[in-house]
Each structure stands twice: as structure tokens, then as C-alpha cells.
DSSP file (Angstrom, degrees, kcal/mol; ACC not computed):
  #  RESIDUE AA STRUCTURE BP1 BP2  ACC     N-H-->O    O-->H-N    N-H-->O    O-->H-N    TCO  KAPPA ALPHA  PHI   PSI    X-CA   Y-CA   Z-CA
    1    1 A X     >        0   0    0      0, 0.0     4,-1.8     0, 0.0     5,-0.1   0.000 360.0 360.0 360.0 -41.0    0.1    0.0    0.0
    2    2 A X  H  >  +     0   0    0      1,-0.2     4,-1.6     2,-0.2     5,-0.1   0.770 360.0  54.4 -70.6 -22.9    2.8    2.3    0.8
    3    3 A X  H  > S+     0   0    0      2,-0.2     4,-2.3     1,-0.2    -1,-0.2   0.904 107.3  49.8 -74.2 -39.7    4.5    1.7   -2.5
    4    4 A X  H  > S+     0   0    0      1,-0.2     4,-2.0     2,-0.2    -2,-0.2   0.814 109.6  52.1 -74.0 -25.7    1.3    2.6   -4.4
    5    5 A X  H  X S+     0   0    0     -4,-1.8     4,-1.8     2,-0.2    -1,-0.2   0.852 107.8  51.4 -65.1 -42.9    1.0    5.8   -2.4
    6    6 A X  H  X S+     0   0    0     -4,-1.6     4,-2.7     2,-0.2    -2,-0.2   0.902 109.5  51.0 -63.2 -42.1    4.6    6.7   -3.3
    7    7 A X  H  X S+     0   0    0     -4,-2.3     4,-2.7     1,-0.2    -2,-0.2   0.946 110.2  48.3 -65.4 -44.4    3.7    6.1   -7.0
    8    8 A X  H  X S+     0   0    0     -4,-2.0     4,-1.6     1,-0.2    -1,-0.2   0.852 113.3  47.1 -63.0 -31.7    0.7    8.4   -6.9
    9    9 A X  H  X S+     0   0    0     -4,-1.8     4,-2.4     2,-0.2    -1,-0.2   0.912 111.8  51.9 -77.8 -36.4    2.6   11.1   -5.1
   10   10 A X  H  X S+     0   0    0     -4,-2.7     4,-2.6     2,-0.2    -2,-0.2   0.908 109.7  49.5 -60.5 -45.8    5.4   10.6   -7.7
   11   11 A X  H  X S+     0   0    0     -4,-2.7     4,-2.5     2,-0.2    -1,-0.2   0.876 111.3  48.6 -51.0 -44.9    2.9   11.0  -10.5
   12   12 A X  H  X S+     0   0    0     -4,-1.6     4,-2.8     2,-0.2    -2,-0.2   0.860 110.6  50.1 -69.7 -40.8    1.5   14.1   -9.0
   13   13 A X  H  X S+     0   0    0     -4,-2.4     4,-3.1     2,-0.2     5,-0.2   0.967 113.1  47.8 -66.9 -51.3    4.9   15.6   -8.5
   14   14 A X  H  X S+     0   0    0     -4,-2.6     4,-2.4     1,-0.2    -2,-0.2   0.919 111.0  49.7 -48.2 -50.6    5.8   14.8  -12.1
   15   15 A X  H  X S+     0   0    0     -4,-2.5     4,-2.1     1,-0.2    -1,-0.2   0.943 111.3  49.1 -62.3 -46.3    2.6   16.2  -13.4
   16   16 A X  H  X S+     0   0    0     -4,-2.8     4,-1.8     1,-0.2    -2,-0.2   0.911 112.2  50.0 -59.8 -40.0    3.1   19.5  -11.3
   17   17 A X  H  X S+     0   0    0     -4,-3.1     4,-2.5    -5,-0.2    -1,-0.2   0.884 109.4  49.2 -63.5 -36.1    6.6   19.8  -12.7
   18   18 A X  H  X S+     0   0    0     -4,-2.4     4,-2.2    -5,-0.2    -1,-0.2   0.830 111.9  49.6 -73.6 -32.0    5.5   19.4  -16.3
   19   19 A X  H  X S+     0   0    0     -4,-2.1     4,-1.8     2,-0.2    -1,-0.2   0.807 110.3  50.1 -73.7 -29.9    2.8   22.0  -15.7
   20   20 A X  H  X S+     0   0    0     -4,-1.8     4,-2.9    -5,-0.2    -2,-0.2   0.921 109.7  51.9 -66.9 -47.0    5.5   24.3  -14.2
   21   21 A X  H  X S+     0   0    0     -4,-2.5     4,-2.9     1,-0.2     5,-0.2   0.921 110.4  49.2 -52.9 -52.2    7.7   23.6  -17.3
   22   22 A X  H  X S+     0   0    0     -4,-2.2     4,-1.7     2,-0.2    -1,-0.2   0.884 112.0  46.7 -58.6 -42.9    4.8   24.5  -19.6
   23   23 A X  H  X S+     0   0    0     -4,-1.8     4,-2.3     2,-0.2    -2,-0.2   0.930 113.1  47.6 -66.4 -47.2    4.0   27.7  -17.9
   24   24 A X  H  X S+     0   0    0     -4,-2.9     4,-3.0     1,-0.2    -2,-0.2   0.933 114.8  47.3 -56.1 -48.0    7.6   28.9  -17.7
   25   25 A X  H  X S+     0   0    0     -4,-2.9     4,-2.3     1,-0.2    -1,-0.2   0.851 111.5  50.8 -69.1 -32.0    8.2   28.0  -21.5
   26   26 A X  H  X S+     0   0    0     -4,-1.7     4,-2.1    -5,-0.2    -1,-0.2   0.866 111.3  47.6 -71.7 -38.6    5.0   29.8  -22.4
   27   27 A X  H  X S+     0   0    0     -4,-2.3     4,-2.9     2,-0.2    -2,-0.2   0.932 111.6  51.4 -62.3 -48.8    6.0   32.9  -20.5
   28   28 A X  H  X S+     0   0    0     -4,-3.0     4,-2.3     1,-0.2    -2,-0.2   0.921 110.9  47.1 -54.0 -45.4    9.4   32.8  -22.1
   29   29 A X  H  X S+     0   0    0     -4,-2.3     4,-1.4     2,-0.2    -1,-0.2   0.897 112.2  49.5 -65.9 -36.7    7.9   32.5  -25.6
   30   30 A X  H  X S+     0   0    0     -4,-2.1     4,-0.6     1,-0.2     3,-0.4   0.962 115.1  45.9 -62.5 -48.8    5.5   35.4  -24.9
   31   31 A X  H  < S+     0   0    0     -4,-2.9     4,-0.3     1,-0.2    -2,-0.2   0.813 120.3  36.0 -67.4 -30.8    8.3   37.5  -23.6
   32   32 A X  H  X S+     0   0    0     -4,-2.3     4,-2.0    -5,-0.2    -1,-0.2   0.450  91.2  88.9-104.2  -3.0   10.8   36.9  -26.3
   33   33 A X  H  X S+     0   0    0     -4,-1.4     4,-1.5    -3,-0.4     7,-0.2   0.910  90.9  47.8 -59.0 -38.0    8.5   36.6  -29.3
   34   34 A X  H  < S+     0   0    0     -4,-0.6     4,-0.3     2,-0.2    -1,-0.2   0.862 108.4  58.6 -70.2 -36.6    8.8   40.4  -30.0
   35   35 A X  H  4 S+     0   0    0     -4,-0.3    -2,-0.2     1,-0.2    -1,-0.2   0.972 129.9   3.9 -61.3 -58.8   12.6   40.2  -29.6
   36   36 A X  H  X S+     0   0    0     -4,-2.0     4,-2.1     1,-0.1     3,-0.3   0.121  94.1 110.9-120.1  24.6   13.3   37.6  -32.4
   37   37 A X  H  X S+     0   0    0     -4,-1.5     4,-1.6     1,-0.2    -3,-0.1   0.802  79.3  55.2 -71.4 -24.8    9.9   37.0  -34.0
   38   38 A X  H  4 S+     0   0    0     -4,-0.3    -1,-0.2     2,-0.2     5,-0.2   0.811 108.9  48.3 -70.6 -30.5   10.9   38.7  -37.1
   39   39 A X  H >4 S+     0   0    0     -3,-0.3     3,-0.6     1,-0.2    -2,-0.2   0.863 113.5  47.6 -69.8 -38.0   13.9   36.3  -37.4
   40   40 A X  H 3< S+     0   0    0     -4,-2.1    76,-1.6     1,-0.3    77,-0.6   0.838 127.6  24.5 -76.8 -29.9   11.7   33.2  -36.7
   41   41 A X  T >< S-     0   0    0     -4,-1.6     3,-0.6    74,-0.2    -1,-0.3  -0.617  89.5-165.2-127.3  65.7    9.0   34.2  -39.3
   42   42 A X  T <   -     0   0    0     -3,-0.6    -3,-0.1     1,-0.2     3,-0.1  -0.318  59.1 -31.9 -67.3 132.6   10.9   36.4  -41.7
   43   43 A X  T 3  S+     0   0    0     -5,-0.2    -1,-0.2    -2,-0.1     3,-0.1   0.436 109.3 103.1  50.3   2.2    9.0   38.5  -44.1
   44   44 A X  S <  S-     0   0    0     -3,-0.6     3,-0.1     1,-0.2    -1,-0.1   0.587  75.6 -12.4 -87.5-123.1    6.0   36.1  -44.5
   45   45 A X  S    S-     0   0    0      1,-0.2     2,-0.2    -3,-0.1    -1,-0.2  -0.094  92.6 -62.9 -76.5 178.9    2.6   36.4  -43.0
   46   46 A X    >>  -     0   0    0      1,-0.1     4,-1.2    -3,-0.1     3,-0.8  -0.388  42.5-140.7 -61.8 122.5    1.5   38.7  -40.2
   47   47 A X  H 3> S+     0   0    0      1,-0.2     4,-0.9     2,-0.2    -1,-0.1   0.788  99.4  61.3 -63.8 -25.1    3.4   37.9  -37.0
   48   48 A X  H 34 S+     0   0    0      1,-0.2     4,-0.5     2,-0.2    -1,-0.2   0.860 103.0  51.0 -70.8 -32.4    0.3   38.5  -34.8
   49   49 A X  H <4 S+     0   0    0     -3,-0.8     4,-0.4     1,-0.2     3,-0.3   0.857 114.6  42.5 -67.7 -32.1   -1.4   35.6  -36.7
   50   50 A X  H  X S+     0   0    0     -4,-1.2     4,-2.2     1,-0.2    -1,-0.2   0.516  90.4  90.0 -98.5  -5.7    1.5   33.2  -36.1
   51   51 A X  H  X S+     0   0    0     -4,-0.9     4,-2.4     1,-0.2     5,-0.2   0.901  88.6  47.1 -61.3 -38.9    2.2   34.1  -32.4
   52   52 A X  H  > S+     0   0    0     -4,-0.5     4,-3.6    -3,-0.3     5,-0.3   0.940 110.9  52.5 -62.9 -47.6   -0.1   31.6  -31.0
   53   53 A X  H  > S+     0   0    0     -4,-0.4     4,-2.2     1,-0.2    -1,-0.2   0.884 112.8  44.2 -52.7 -45.3    1.3   28.9  -33.2
   54   54 A X  H  X S+     0   0    0     -4,-2.2     4,-2.4     2,-0.2    -1,-0.2   0.947 112.9  49.4 -67.4 -49.7    4.7   29.7  -32.1
   55   55 A X  H  X S+     0   0    0     -4,-2.4     4,-2.4     2,-0.2    -2,-0.2   0.921 112.5  49.8 -54.1 -52.4    3.9   29.9  -28.4
   56   56 A X  H  X S+     0   0    0     -4,-3.6     4,-3.0     1,-0.2     5,-0.4   0.967 111.2  48.6 -53.7 -52.7    2.0   26.5  -28.6
   57   57 A X  H  X S+     0   0    0     -4,-2.2     4,-2.5    -5,-0.3     5,-0.2   0.895 110.1  50.7 -59.8 -44.5    4.8   24.8  -30.4
   58   58 A X  H  X S+     0   0    0     -4,-2.4     4,-2.6     2,-0.2    -1,-0.2   0.905 113.1  46.6 -56.5 -45.4    7.4   26.1  -27.8
   59   59 A X  H  X S+     0   0    0     -4,-2.4     4,-3.0     2,-0.2     5,-0.2   0.967 115.9  42.9 -65.1 -49.6    5.3   24.9  -24.9
   60   60 A X  H  X S+     0   0    0     -4,-3.0     4,-2.4     1,-0.2     5,-0.2   0.914 114.6  51.7 -60.8 -43.5    4.5   21.4  -26.4
   61   61 A X  H  X S+     0   0    0     -4,-2.5     4,-2.6    -5,-0.4    -1,-0.2   0.931 111.5  46.5 -62.7 -43.9    8.2   21.1  -27.5
   62   62 A X  H  X S+     0   0    0     -4,-2.6     4,-2.6    -5,-0.2     5,-0.2   0.979 113.1  49.7 -66.7 -50.9    9.5   22.0  -23.8
   63   63 A X  H  X S+     0   0    0     -4,-3.0     4,-3.3    -5,-0.2     5,-0.2   0.914 109.5  50.8 -51.3 -43.3    7.1   19.6  -22.2
   64   64 A X  H  X S+     0   0    0     -4,-2.4     4,-3.4    -5,-0.2     5,-0.4   0.978 109.9  51.2 -59.5 -51.6    8.1   16.8  -24.6
   65   65 A X  H  X S+     0   0    0     -4,-2.6     4,-2.3     1,-0.2    -1,-0.2   0.936 111.3  46.1 -57.9 -42.1   11.8   17.5  -23.7
   66   66 A X  H  X S+     0   0    0     -4,-2.6     4,-2.1     2,-0.2    -1,-0.2   0.955 114.6  49.9 -66.1 -41.8   11.1   17.3  -19.9
   67   67 A X  H  X S+     0   0    0     -4,-3.3     4,-3.0    -5,-0.2    -2,-0.2   0.920 111.1  47.5 -51.8 -48.0    9.1   14.1  -20.5
   68   68 A X  H  X S+     0   0    0     -4,-3.4     4,-2.7    -5,-0.2     5,-0.2   0.848 108.1  53.8 -67.0 -35.2   11.7   12.6  -22.5
   69   69 A X  H  X S+     0   0    0     -4,-2.3     4,-2.8    -5,-0.4     5,-0.3   0.981 112.8  46.5 -60.3 -53.3   14.4   13.5  -19.9
   70   70 A X  H  X S+     0   0    0     -4,-2.1     4,-2.4     1,-0.2    -2,-0.2   0.917 113.7  47.0 -52.6 -51.4   12.2   11.8  -17.2
   71   71 A X  H  X S+     0   0    0     -4,-3.0     4,-2.9     2,-0.2     5,-0.2   0.903 111.5  51.3 -64.1 -38.9   11.6    8.7  -19.4
   72   72 A X  H  X S+     0   0    0     -4,-2.7     4,-2.1     1,-0.2    -2,-0.2   0.962 113.9  44.7 -61.8 -49.9   15.4    8.5  -20.3
   73   73 A X  H  X S+     0   0    0     -4,-2.8     4,-1.7    -5,-0.2    -1,-0.2   0.861 113.4  50.4 -64.7 -35.0   16.3    8.6  -16.6
   74   74 A X  H  X S+     0   0    0     -4,-2.4     4,-2.7    -5,-0.3     5,-0.2   0.930 109.8  48.6 -72.0 -41.3   13.6    6.1  -15.6
   75   75 A X  H  X S+     0   0    0     -4,-2.9     4,-2.3     1,-0.2    -2,-0.2   0.850 109.6  55.3 -64.2 -32.8   14.6    3.6  -18.3
   76   76 A X  H  X S+     0   0    0     -4,-2.1     4,-1.7    -5,-0.2    -1,-0.2   0.865 110.3  44.2 -67.0 -37.3   18.3    4.0  -17.1
   77   77 A X  H  X S+     0   0    0     -4,-1.7     4,-1.0     2,-0.2    -2,-0.2   0.908 113.1  50.4 -71.3 -42.5   17.4    3.2  -13.5
   78   78 A X  H  X S+     0   0    0     -4,-2.7     4,-2.0     1,-0.2     5,-0.3   0.868 110.9  51.9 -66.3 -32.9   15.2    0.2  -14.6
   79   79 A X  H  X S+     0   0    0     -4,-2.3     4,-2.6     1,-0.2    -1,-0.2   0.905 105.4  53.1 -64.3 -41.2   18.1   -1.0  -16.8
   80   80 A X  H  < S+     0   0    0     -4,-1.7    -1,-0.2     1,-0.2    -2,-0.2   0.759 115.4  42.1 -70.1 -18.4   20.5   -0.9  -14.0
   81   81 A X  H  < S+     0   0    0     -4,-1.0    -1,-0.2    -3,-0.1    -2,-0.2   0.774 129.8  22.0 -92.7 -29.6   18.2   -3.0  -11.9
   82   82 A X  H  < S-     0   0    0     -4,-2.0    -3,-0.2    -5,-0.1    -2,-0.2   0.689  76.1-146.5-115.1 -23.8   17.0   -5.6  -14.5
   83   83 A X     <  +     0   0    0     -4,-2.6     2,-0.4    -5,-0.3    -4,-0.1   0.896  42.1 169.0  58.0  40.9   19.7   -5.6  -17.3
   84   84 A X     >  -     0   0    0     -6,-0.2     4,-1.5     1,-0.1    -1,-0.2  -0.727  41.8-142.9 -95.0 136.6   16.7   -6.3  -19.6
   85   85 A X  H  > S+     0   0    0     -2,-0.4     4,-2.1     2,-0.2     5,-0.2   0.906 103.5  55.0 -57.6 -46.3   17.2   -6.1  -23.5
   86   86 A X  H  > S+     0   0    0      1,-0.2     4,-2.3     2,-0.2     3,-0.3   0.951 103.7  52.4 -49.4 -53.9   13.7   -4.6  -23.7
   87   87 A X  H  > S+     0   0    0      1,-0.2     4,-2.4     2,-0.2    -1,-0.2   0.857 105.5  55.4 -55.7 -38.8   14.6   -1.8  -21.4
   88   88 A X  H  X S+     0   0    0     -4,-1.5     4,-2.7     2,-0.2    -1,-0.2   0.859 108.6  50.3 -61.2 -35.3   17.8   -1.0  -23.5
   89   89 A X  H  X S+     0   0    0     -4,-2.1     4,-2.0    -3,-0.3    -2,-0.2   0.891 110.7  46.0 -72.2 -35.0   15.4   -0.6  -26.5
   90   90 A X  H  X S+     0   0    0     -4,-2.3     4,-2.8     2,-0.2    -2,-0.2   0.898 113.1  51.8 -68.1 -40.3   13.2    1.7  -24.6
   91   91 A X  H  X S+     0   0    0     -4,-2.4     4,-2.4     2,-0.2    -2,-0.2   0.921 111.4  46.6 -60.7 -50.5   16.3    3.6  -23.3
   92   92 A X  H  X S+     0   0    0     -4,-2.7     4,-2.8     2,-0.2     5,-0.2   0.919 111.8  53.4 -56.7 -45.7   17.6    3.9  -26.9
   93   93 A X  H  X S+     0   0    0     -4,-2.0     4,-2.5     2,-0.2    -2,-0.2   0.957 110.9  44.1 -42.7 -66.4   14.1    5.0  -28.0
   94   94 A X  H  X S+     0   0    0     -4,-2.8     4,-2.4     1,-0.2    -1,-0.2   0.865 112.9  51.1 -55.7 -46.1   13.9    7.7  -25.5
   95   95 A X  H  X S+     0   0    0     -4,-2.4     4,-2.5     2,-0.2     5,-0.3   0.958 111.1  47.9 -55.2 -56.0   17.4    9.0  -26.1
   96   96 A X  H  X S+     0   0    0     -4,-2.8     4,-2.4     1,-0.3    -2,-0.2   0.936 112.8  47.7 -54.9 -52.5   16.9    9.2  -29.8
   97   97 A X  H  X S+     0   0    0     -4,-2.5     4,-2.3    -5,-0.2    -1,-0.3   0.853 110.7  53.7 -64.1 -34.4   13.5   11.1  -29.4
   98   98 A X  H  X S+     0   0    0     -4,-2.4     4,-2.0    -5,-0.2    -2,-0.2   0.915 111.1  45.3 -68.8 -39.8   15.3   13.5  -26.8
   99   99 A X  H  X S+     0   0    0     -4,-2.5     4,-1.9     2,-0.2    -2,-0.2   0.855 113.4  50.3 -70.9 -31.4   18.0   14.3  -29.4
  100  100 A X  H  X S+     0   0    0     -4,-2.4     4,-1.5    -5,-0.3    -2,-0.2   0.935 113.7  45.2 -70.7 -45.7   15.3   14.8  -32.1
  101  101 A X  H  < S+     0   0    0     -4,-2.3    -2,-0.2     1,-0.2     4,-0.2   0.855 110.9  53.5 -72.7 -33.5   13.3   17.1  -29.8
  102  102 A X  H >< S+     0   0    0     -4,-2.0     3,-1.0     1,-0.2     6,-0.3   0.930 110.8  46.0 -57.4 -49.3   16.4   19.0  -28.8
  103  103 A X  H 3< S+     0   0    0     -4,-1.9    -2,-0.2     1,-0.2    -1,-0.2   0.731 118.2  43.0 -73.0 -21.4   17.3   19.7  -32.5
  104  104 A X  T 3< S+     0   0    0     -4,-1.5    -1,-0.2    -5,-0.1     2,-0.2   0.214  84.1 124.7-108.9  19.5   13.9   20.7  -33.4
  105  105 A X    <>  -     0   0    0     -3,-1.0     4,-2.8    -4,-0.2     3,-0.4  -0.530  69.1-125.0 -77.9 143.0   13.1   22.8  -30.5
  106  106 A X  H  > S+     0   0    0      1,-0.2     4,-2.5    -2,-0.2     5,-0.2   0.775 110.9  60.7 -56.1 -25.2   12.0   26.3  -31.1
  107  107 A X  H  > S+     0   0    0      2,-0.2     4,-2.6     1,-0.2    -1,-0.2   0.938 109.2  41.4 -60.5 -48.4   14.8   27.5  -28.8
  108  108 A X  H  > S+     0   0    0     -3,-0.4     4,-2.5    -6,-0.3     5,-0.3   0.962 113.7  52.2 -66.8 -45.8   17.4   25.9  -31.0
  109  109 A X  H  <>S+     0   0    0     -4,-2.8     5,-2.8     1,-0.2     4,-0.4   0.928 113.4  45.8 -54.4 -45.8   15.6   27.1  -34.2
  110  110 A X  H  <5S+     0   0    0     -4,-2.5     3,-0.5    -5,-0.3    -1,-0.2   0.889 110.2  52.2 -64.7 -42.7   15.6   30.7  -32.7
  111  111 A X  H  <5S+     0   0    0     -4,-2.6    -1,-0.2     1,-0.2    -2,-0.2   0.907 117.1  38.6 -62.7 -40.0   19.2   30.6  -31.6
  112  112 A X  T  <5S-     0   0    0     -4,-2.5    -1,-0.2    -5,-0.1    -2,-0.2   0.305 111.3-121.1 -97.5   8.2   20.4   29.5  -35.1
  113  113 A X  T   5 +     0   0    0     -3,-0.5    -3,-0.2    -4,-0.4     2,-0.2   0.888  54.7 157.8  60.2  44.0   17.9   31.8  -36.9
  114  114 A X      < -     0   0    0     -5,-2.8     2,-0.4    -6,-0.2    -1,-0.2  -0.572  37.6-120.6 -89.5 161.3   16.1   29.0  -38.8
  115  115 A X        -     0   0    0     -2,-0.2   -74,-0.2     1,-0.1   -75,-0.1  -0.877  25.0-172.8-111.1 142.9   12.5   29.8  -39.9
  116  116 A X    >   +     0   0    0    -76,-1.6     3,-1.2    -2,-0.4     4,-0.3   0.248  49.2 129.2-102.6   5.8    9.2   28.0  -39.0
  117  117 A X  T 3   +     0   0    0    -77,-0.6    -2,-0.1     1,-0.2   -76,-0.0  -0.262  59.2  33.8 -70.0 150.2    7.3   30.2  -41.5
  118  118 A X  T 3  S+     0   0    0    -77,-0.0    -1,-0.2     0, 0.0   -77,-0.0   0.316  96.2  89.2  94.7  -5.6    5.0   28.5  -44.1
  119  119 A X    X   +     0   0    0     -3,-1.2     3,-1.7     1,-0.2     4,-0.1   0.745  60.7 175.9 -94.9 -27.7    4.0   25.7  -41.7
  120  120 A X  T >   -     0   0    0     -4,-0.3     3,-1.3     1,-0.3     4,-0.3  -0.291  69.9 -10.9  56.4-130.3    1.0   27.4  -40.1
  121  121 A X  T >> S+     0   0    0      1,-0.3     3,-1.0     2,-0.2     4,-0.7   0.700 125.5  76.0 -82.1 -10.2   -0.8   25.2  -37.7
  122  122 A X  H <> S+     0   0    0     -3,-1.7     4,-0.7     1,-0.2    -1,-0.3   0.587  79.4  78.1 -61.8 -13.5    1.1   22.2  -38.8
  123  123 A X  H <4 S+     0   0    0     -3,-1.3     4,-0.4     1,-0.2    -1,-0.2   0.819 105.6  27.4 -63.3 -37.1    4.0   23.6  -36.8
  124  124 A X  H <> S+     0   0    0     -3,-1.0     4,-1.3    -4,-0.3    -1,-0.2   0.520  99.5  82.6-109.7  -2.4    2.5   22.5  -33.5
  125  125 A X  H  X S+     0   0    0     -4,-0.7     4,-2.7     2,-0.2     5,-0.3   0.949  91.9  52.9 -64.6 -49.1    0.5   19.4  -34.5
  126  126 A X  H  X S+     0   0    0     -4,-0.7     4,-2.0     1,-0.2    -1,-0.2   0.918 111.2  44.4 -52.4 -52.7    3.6   17.1  -34.4
  127  127 A X  H  > S+     0   0    0     -4,-0.4     4,-2.1     1,-0.2    -1,-0.2   0.800 112.7  52.8 -59.4 -28.4    4.6   18.1  -30.9
  128  128 A X  H  X S+     0   0    0     -4,-1.3     4,-1.9     2,-0.2    -2,-0.2   0.881 111.7  44.5 -74.6 -40.1    1.0   17.8  -29.7
  129  129 A X  H  X S+     0   0    0     -4,-2.7     4,-2.2     2,-0.2    -2,-0.2   0.875 114.5  49.9 -70.0 -36.6    0.7   14.3  -31.1
  130  130 A X  H  X S+     0   0    0     -4,-2.0     4,-3.2    -5,-0.3    -2,-0.2   0.903 107.5  54.8 -69.3 -39.7    4.1   13.4  -29.7
  131  131 A X  H  X S+     0   0    0     -4,-2.1     4,-2.2     2,-0.2    -2,-0.2   0.927 107.5  50.1 -51.1 -53.6    3.0   14.9  -26.3
  132  132 A X  H  X S+     0   0    0     -4,-1.9     4,-1.8     1,-0.2    -2,-0.2   0.934 113.2  45.8 -56.3 -47.7    0.0   12.6  -26.2
  133  133 A X  H  X S+     0   0    0     -4,-2.2     4,-2.1     1,-0.2     5,-0.2   0.938 113.9  47.7 -61.4 -48.8    2.1    9.5  -27.0
  134  134 A X  H  X S+     0   0    0     -4,-3.2     4,-3.3     1,-0.2     5,-0.2   0.836 106.5  58.5 -67.2 -26.4    4.8   10.4  -24.5
  135  135 A X  H  X S+     0   0    0     -4,-2.2     4,-2.8     2,-0.2    -1,-0.2   0.913 107.7  45.4 -60.5 -47.9    2.2   11.0  -21.9
  136  136 A X  H  X S+     0   0    0     -4,-1.8     4,-2.3     2,-0.2    -2,-0.2   0.921 114.7  48.0 -64.6 -41.0    0.9    7.5  -22.2
  137  137 A X  H  X S+     0   0    0     -4,-2.1     4,-2.6     2,-0.2     5,-0.2   0.898 111.8  50.8 -74.1 -37.8    4.4    6.0  -22.2
  138  138 A X  H  X S+     0   0    0     -4,-3.3     4,-2.3    -5,-0.2     5,-0.3   0.947 111.8  46.7 -65.3 -43.6    5.4    8.1  -19.1
  139  139 A X  H  X S+     0   0    0     -4,-2.8     4,-2.0    -5,-0.2    -2,-0.2   0.894 113.4  47.2 -63.8 -34.3    2.4    7.0  -17.2
  140  140 A X  H  X S+     0   0    0     -4,-2.3     4,-2.8    -5,-0.2    -2,-0.2   0.953 112.1  51.9 -62.9 -49.6    2.8    3.4  -18.0
  141  141 A X  H  < S+     0   0    0     -4,-2.6    -2,-0.2     1,-0.2    -1,-0.2   0.890 116.9  38.6 -56.0 -43.9    6.6    3.7  -17.1
  142  142 A X  H  < S+     0   0    0     -4,-2.3    -1,-0.2    -5,-0.2    -2,-0.2   0.880 115.6  50.9 -79.6 -36.8    5.9    5.1  -13.7
  143  143 A X  H  <        0   0    0     -4,-2.0    -2,-0.2    -5,-0.3    -3,-0.2   0.878 360.0 360.0 -71.6 -36.3    2.8    3.1  -12.8
  144  144 A X     <        0   0    0     -4,-2.8    -1,-0.2    -5,-0.2    -2,-0.2   0.474 360.0 360.0-116.5 360.0    4.2   -0.3  -13.5
């Protein structure tokens, strides 16, 4: 019973941390959008129309990075205890997705002045779907 209680507390702490990450990344995106918005969306459509899409992509991408970091650490701990080949596969899966999300993060795109223009609402659909899949994977990894 105590183990089940600890898992529930852990899940709630992770959820609270992910919400905090989402809020902080949203605030960061809103505060910095005016500073480099013209570099991220050069010359194309009206920046006001794309601001929401940029902020949503930033929030989803940052939450995905946090979830993948937690998953990678969780799988590393599980592997150190079990030495299971399946866990190695999950560890590689989460590490590769972590590298992919770091490379496609709006933070990295902004630093290197790459453009997201022309993608419209499709710019945040991919991280939104990935967020849904990672949420299920993270919940199952912590629960069992």
C-alpha cells in the first residue's frame, strides 16, 4: 500500500513539474517573441497571426523535452536494476527522441535563426501528437 501511495505522489509531482515547465516556457515564448519574432518568421505572414502557433509549439516542445528526460532517466534506472534487453530498446528510443526534440526545439531554431514560416498550424501538431504518445508512455513507465 505504501508503494502505491509513493507512485501516486510521484505521478502528481511529475505532473506538477510538467505544468510548471509548460507555464515557464509559455511565459518565455511570450516575452521573447517580440525580440526575435521577425527572425523566426521572416517577411512572410502577419506575426500576430503566427504568435499563438509559435507559443504553442514552444510549450509542447519544452514539455516533450522534460518528459523525454524523465523517461530516459527512468529507463536507465530500470536497466541498472534488471539488465533487460527490452529496457535497452526503450532507453535508446527515448534517447533518440530526446536528441530529435532538442534539434527541433524552437529554442534551437531561434538561436540558429532558422525559420518556421509556411508551416501554419502544422508547426505544432507534430509536438502535440508526440506529447499525447509520451504522456501514455510516461504514465505506464511510472505506474508499472
